[in-house]
C-alpha positions in Angstrom: 12.3 -23.1 7.6 12.7 -20.0 9.6 15.2 -18.6 7.0 12.7 -19.4 4.2 9.9 -17.6 6.1 12.1 -14.6 6.9 13.2 -14.3 3.2 9.5 -14.5 2.1 8.5 -11.7 4.5 11.5 -9.7 3.4 10.6 -10.0 -0.2 7.0 -9.0 0.4 8.0 -6.1 2.6 10.7 -5.0 0.2 8.4 -4.7 -2.8 5.5 -3.5 -0.8 7.8 -0.7 0.6 9.1 0.1 -2.9 5.7 0.5 -4.4 4.4 1.9 -1.1 6.9 4.7 -1.5 5.7 5.4 -5.0 2.1 5.3 -3.9 3.0 7.7 -1.1 4.2 10.0 -3.9 0.9 9.3 -5.7 -1.1 10.2 -2.5 0.8 13.5 -2.0 0.3 14.4 -5.7 -3.4 13.5 -5.5 -3.8 15.6 -2.3 -2.3 18.5 -4.1 -4.6 18.0 -7.1 -7.6 17.8 -4.9 -6.7 20.8 -2.8 -6.4 22.9 -5.9 -9.7 21.4 -7.3 -11.4 22.0 -4.0 -10.4 25.7 -4.1 -11.0 26.4 -7.8 -13.9 24.0 -8.5 -15.7 23.5 -5.2 -17.9 20.4 -4.5 -19.9 20.9 -7.7 -16.9 21.0 -9.9 -15.3 18.1 -8.2 -18.6 16.2 -8.7 -18.5 16.9 -12.4 -14.8 15.8 -12.7 -15.7 12.6 -10.8 -18.5 11.9 -13.2 -16.3 12.4 -16.3 -13.5 10.3 -14.8 -15.8 7.5 -13.9 -17.3 7.5 -17.4 -13.9 7.3 -18.9 -13.0 4.4 -16.7 -16.3 2.7 -17.6 -15.6 3.1 -21.4 -12.0 1.9 -21.0 -13.0 -1.2 -19.1 -15.9 -2.0 -21.4 -13.7 -1.8 -24.5 -10.5 -3.1 -22.9 -11.6 -6.7 -23.0 -9.9 -7.4 -19.7 -6.5 -7.6 -21.4 -4.7 -5.5 -18.8 -5.5 -8.3 -16.3 -5.6 -11.5 -18.3 -2.3 -10.7 -20.1 -0.4 -10.6 -16.9 -1.1 -14.3 -16.2 -0.1 -15.3 -19.8 3.1 -13.3 -19.9 4.0 -14.4 -16.4 3.6 -18.1 -17.5 5.9 -17.5 -20.6 8.4 -15.7 -18.4 8.5 -18.6 -15.9 9.3 -21.0 -18.9 12.1 -18.8 -20.0 11.3 -19.1 -23.6 12.2 -15.8 -25.1 10.7 -16.5 -28.5 7.4 -17.4 -26.9 7.5 -14.2 -24.8 8.1 -12.1 -27.9 5.2 -13.8 -29.7 2.8 -13.2 -26.9 3.8 -9.6 -26.4 2.9 -9.2 -30.1 -0.4 -10.8 -29.4 -1.2 -8.5 -26.5 -0.3 -5.4 -28.5 -2.4 -6.3 -31.5 -5.4 -7.0 -29.3 -4.8 -3.7 -27.4 -4.8 -1.9 -30.7 -8.2 -3.4 -31.7 -9.6 -2.7 -28.2 -8.5 0.9 -28.5 -10.4 1.2 -31.8 -13.4 -0.3 -30.1 -13.1 2.2 -27.3 -13.0 5.0 -29.8 -16.1 3.8 -31.4 -18.0 3.3 -28.1 -17.0 6.7 -26.9 -18.2 8.4 -30.0 -21.5 6.4 -30.1 -22.1 7.2 -26.4 -21.7 10.9 -27.1 -18.4 11.1 -25.1 -16.0 11.8 -28.0 -14.3 14.3 -25.7 -13.0 11.3 -23.7 -11.4 9.4 -26.6 -7.8 10.3 -25.8 -8.3 9.1 -22.3 -9.9 5.9 -23.3 -7.3 5.1 -26.1 -4.2 5.8 -23.9 -5.5 3.9 -20.9 -6.2 0.8 -23.1 -2.9 0.9 -24.9 -0.9 1.8 -21.7 -2.7 -0.9 -19.7 -1.5 -3.5 -22.2 2.1 -2.4 -21.7 1.7 -2.3 -17.9 0.5 -5.9 -18.1 3.6 -6.9 -20.2 5.9 -5.3 -17.7 4.2 -6.9 -14.7 4.4 -10.4 -16.3 8.0 -9.8 -17.2 8.7 -8.8 -13.5 10.0 -5.3 -14.5 9.2 -3.9 -11.1 11.7 -1.0 -11.3 10.2 0.2 -14.5 6.7 -0.1 -13.1 7.7 2.0 -10.1 9.3 4.7 -12.3 6.2 4.8 -14.6 3.8 5.3 -11.7 6.1 8.0 -10.2 6.3 9.9 -13.5 2.6 9.6 -14.1 1.8 10.9 -10.6 4.0 14.0 -10.8 2.9 14.8 -14.3 -0.8 14.4 -13.4 -0.3 16.8 -10.4 1.4 19.4 -12.5 -1.3 19.2 -15.3 -4.3 19.5 -12.9 -2.8 22.2 -10.7 -1.8 24.4 -13.6 -5.0 24.0 -15.6 -7.4 24.3 -12.7 -5.6 27.4 -11.5 -5.6 29.0 -14.9 -9.0 28.0 -16.3 -11.1 26.6 -13.4 -14.1 24.4 -14.4 -13.4 24.9 -18.1 -10.3 22.8 -17.7 -12.0 19.6 -16.4 -12.2 17.7 -19.7 -8.7 18.6 -20.6 -7.4 17.5 -17.2 -9.2 14.1 -17.4 -7.6 13.4 -20.9 -4.2 14.8 -20.3 -3.8 12.9 -17.0 -4.5 9.6 -18.8 -2.0 10.5 -21.5 0.6 11.6 -19.0 0.3 8.4 -16.9 0.3 6.0 -19.9 3.0 7.5 -22.1 5.8 6.4 -19.8 4.3 2.8 -19.9 4.4 2.8 -23.7 7.9 4.1 -23.7 9.2 1.5 -21.2 7.3 -1.3 -22.9 8.6 -0.4 -26.3 12.1 -0.2 -25.0 11.9 -3.6 -23.5 10.2 -5.2 -26.5 10.3 -3.4 -29.8 6.8 -2.5 -31.1 5.4 -5.0 -33.6 1.8 -4.9 -34.7 1.5 -7.8 -37.1 -2.2 -8.4 -37.8 -1.9 -12.1 -38.8 -4.5 -14.8 -38.4 -2.2 -16.6 -36.0 -1.5 -13.6 -33.8 -5.2 -12.8 -33.6 -6.1 -16.5 -33.0 -3.5 -16.9 -30.3 -5.2 -14.1 -28.3 -8.5 -15.8 -28.2 -7.6 -17.8 -25.0 -6.5 -14.5 -23.3 -9.8 -12.9 -24.6 -11.9 -15.7 -23.1 -10.3 -15.0 -19.7 -10.5 -11.3 -20.2 -14.2 -11.1 -21.2 -15.3 -12.1 -17.6 -12.8 -9.5 -16.2 -14.3 -7.0 -18.6 -17.8 -7.7 -17.5 -16.7 -7.6 -13.8 -15.0 -4.2 -14.4 -18.1 -3.0 -16.2 -20.2 -4.0 -13.2 -17.9 -2.1 -10.9 -17.5 1.0 -13.0 -21.2 0.9 -13.8 -22.1 0.7 -10.1 -19.8 3.6 -9.2 -21.3 5.7 -12.1 -24.8 4.8 -11.1 -24.2 5.9 -7.5 -22.8 9.2 -8.6 -25.7 9.8 -11.1 -28.2 8.8 -8.4 -26.6 11.2 -5.9 -26.7 14.0 -8.5 -30.4 13.4 -9.1 -31.1 13.0 -5.4 -29.3 16.1 -4.1 -27.1 17.7 -6.9 -23.5 17.7 -7.9 -22.5 19.1 -4.4 -23.1 15.7 -2.7 -21.5 13.9 -5.6 -18.4 15.9 -4.9 -18.6 15.2 -1.1 -19.1 11.5 -1.6 -16.2 11.4 -4.1 -13.9 13.3 -1.8 -14.7 11.0 1.1 -14.1 8.0 -1.0 -10.8 9.3 -2.3 -9.5 10.1 1.1 -10.1 6.6 2.4 -10.8 3.8 -0.1 -8.7 5.3 -3.0 -5.8 7.0 -1.2 -5.2 4.3 1.4 -6.0 1.6 -1.1 -2.8 2.5 -3.1 -0.9 0.6 -0.4 -2.2 -2.5 -2.1 -0.6 -1.5 -5.4 2.4 -3.8 -4.7 0.1 -6.8 -4.9 -0.8 -6.1 -8.5 2.8 -5.5 -9.5 4.6 -8.2 -7.5 2.3 -10.5 -5.6 -0.1 -11.4 -8.5 2.6 -12.6 -10.9 4.2 -14.7 -8.1 0.9 -16.2 -7.0 0.2 -17.1 -10.7 3.4 -19.2 -10.7 2.4 -21.2 -7.6 0.5 -24.4 -8.1 0.5 -26.3 -4.8 -2.3 -25.5 -2.4 0.1 -25.5 0.6 2.4 -23.0 -1.1 -0.6 -20.9 -2.0 -1.8 -20.8 1.6 1.6 -19.7 2.9 2.1 -17.0 0.3 -1.4 -15.6 0.8 -1.3 -15.5 4.6 2.1 -13.9 4.6 1.0 -11.2 2.1 -2.0 -10.5 4.2 0.0 -10.2 7.4 2.4 -7.7 5.9 -0.5 -5.6 4.5 -2.2 -5.5 7.9 1.0 -4.5 9.7 1.5 -1.7 7.2 -2.1 -0.3 7.0 -3.2 -0.6 10.6 -1.1 2.3 12.1 -1.8 4.5 9.1 -5.6 3.9 9.3 -5.7 4.6 13.1 -3.7 7.8 12.7 -5.8 8.9 9.8 -9.1 8.4 11.6 -7.8 10.4 14.5 -6.6 13.3 12.3 -9.4 13.5 9.8 -11.3 16.3 11.6 -8.2 18.5 11.0 -7.0 17.0 7.8 -10.2 17.5 5.8 -10.2 21.3 6.0 -6.5 21.4 5.5 -6.3 19.1 2.5 -9.6 20.2 0.9 -11.5 23.1 2.4 -14.1 23.8 5.1 -16.8 23.1 2.6 -15.9 19.4 2.8 -16.3 19.1 6.6 -19.5 16.9 6.2 -17.3 14.0 4.9 -15.3 13.6 8.1 -17.5 11.0 9.7 -18.1 9.2 6.4 -14.3 8.9 5.9 -13.6 7.8 9.4 -16.2 4.9 9.2 -15.1 4.0 5.7 -11.4 3.8 6.9 -12.3 0.8 9.1 -13.4 -1.1 5.9 -9.8 -1.1 4.7 -8.8 -3.6 7.4 -11.3 -6.0 5.8 -10.0 -5.1 2.4 -6.4 -5.9 3.5 -7.7 -9.2 4.7 -9.6 -9.9 1.5 -7.5 -8.9 -1.5 -4.7 -11.4 -1.1 -7.3 -14.2 -1.1 -9.3 -12.7 -3.9 -6.2 -12.8 -6.1 -6.2 -16.6 -6.0 -9.3 -16.5 -8.2 -7.4 -14.3 -10.7 -4.2 -16.4 -10.6 -6.1 -19.6 -11.2 -7.9 -18.2 -14.2 -11.4 -18.6 -12.6 -12.8 -15.7 -14.6 -16.5 -16.7 -14.2 -16.1 -17.1 -10.5 -14.4 -13.7 -10.3 -17.3 -12.1 -12.2 -19.9 -13.6 -9.9 -18.0 -12.5 -6.8 -17.5 -8.9 -8.1 -21.2 -8.7 -9.2 -22.4 -10.0 -5.8 -20.3 -7.4 -4.0 -21.8 -4.5 -6.1 -25.3 -5.9 -5.8 -24.9 -5.5 -2.1 -22.9 -2.2 -2.2 -25.3 -0.1 -4.3 -28.4 -0.7 -2.2 -26.4 -0.2 0.9 -25.2 3.3 -0.3 -28.7 4.3 -1.2 -30.2 3.2 2.1 -27.3 4.7 4.1 -27.5 8.0 2.3 -31.3 8.3 2.8 -31.0 7.4 6.5 -27.8 9.4 7.6 -26.8 11.5 4.6 -23.2 11.5 3.4 -22.1 9.8 6.6 -24.4 6.9 5.9 -22.4 6.1 2.8 -19.4 5.4 5.0 -21.5 2.8 6.9 -22.5 1.3 3.6 -18.8 1.0 2.5 -17.9 -0.7 5.8 -20.8 -3.2 5.7 -20.1 -4.0 2.0 -16.5 -4.8 2.8 -17.5 -7.1 5.7 -19.7 -9.0 3.2 -16.9 -9.2 0.7 -14.5 -10.5 3.3 -16.9 -13.3 4.3 -17.9 -14.2 0.7 -14.3 -14.3 -0.7 -12.9 -16.4 2.2 -15.8 -18.9 2.0 -15.4 -19.3 -1.8 -11.6 -19.7 -1.5 -12.0 -22.3 1.3 -14.3 -24.5 -0.9 -12.8 -23.8 -4.3 -9.0 -23.8 -3.6 -8.7 -25.3 -0.1 -7.4 -22.0 1.2 -7.0 -21.9 5.0 -6.6 -18.7 7.1 -3.8 -19.5 9.6 -4.4 -18.8 13.3 -1.5 -16.4 13.3 -3.1 -14.3 10.5 -6.5 -14.4 12.2 -5.0 -13.0 15.4 -3.4 -10.2 13.4 -6.8 -9.4 11.8 -8.5 -9.2 15.2 -5.7 -7.0 16.6 -5.9 -4.7 13.6 -9.7 -4.4 13.9 -9.4 -3.7 17.7 -6.8 -0.9 17.1 -8.7 0.8 14.3 -12.1 0.5 16.0 -10.6 2.1 19.1 -9.3 4.9 17.0 -12.8 5.3 15.4 -14.4 5.6 18.9 -11.9 8.3 19.9 -12.2 10.1 16.6 -16.0 10.2 16.6 -16.0 11.4 20.2 -13.8 14.4 19.2 -16.4 15.5 16.7 
């Protein structure tokens, strides 16, 4: 039993470390991108880039039909059966539906007046399908390479273009970064399974089940992207692009950058969880994943909170000093995120798409008003409070739902680790705020 537990922890830690290393490269690349953007674009330029990037994500998720999520579950099931013919057939199904989704994304972009974002939308949809295939087929090494290449290429593109052309390069950077990150996915996917776009009635029909599952994911993604876009548009109308840039920079430094530590869950944990059927095995897998995540993120969060007053001017510029307290408070929310995501993935792994949609919608229905209230009361720092409260709400909601729907039980060992992590990070916040 102890050997089995040790092997399980070693597996989780191994792949979390592998993808954590890749995501560490992503963070360094993103820091370099944002340092250059802060110098050559300023808060206003970064606000505009954020609006365009969020719009591209919204269009991608609206037209993407949830394929990048639902296909993982279907490919993973075929992979577990070991039926090569069935795998090849479903890969064909995924690619045909991705092609149709990309055409839909093109149409939506043009109709919405964002034809300049068409390359970004098309490549993210097509590349997302290939990433789903690779995840379902457990090609973890390929996924790590793809992410590393995309990260470095994106850094080079943004640094060079912002340095040479400033704000005139924003649209080109948004598009070229999407192309650079997704081209390696297409290359690896096509090498693994030769491209085949057979538009037959059977192929299209066999994708309907995936589509039913994906529609709810699409709606949930639309709610999330729409909420983020609404917040940025509201901030722009309330105070201008400057505060949009500040909010986005603070969000990137905490929720986005530190959130990449969770990337291993999507690449390794989600397919494994999809293959588990017994409630007892699910509880064990989820609790162990949560423990490893908390062990990994807690020291990083504590250190980041303490160093943010010096890191923000260093990584961005002195113009972004107002985000320090926002980022420090928001960093605490990532303890709750680490204790929520492994449980939230149960809903995805069991195909409960409607429940997933309801939970996501409920979170954003709470998150958006909290950001508005927090900003009006305490400015940019108040948005950090809003992020923290929203994550506490999400933690309680997801755990209660999983308890009643799947019989999930948080172990006492895991609960003690959560309490210890919150104590450490809260102490760091108290010290960090006192320094300001």
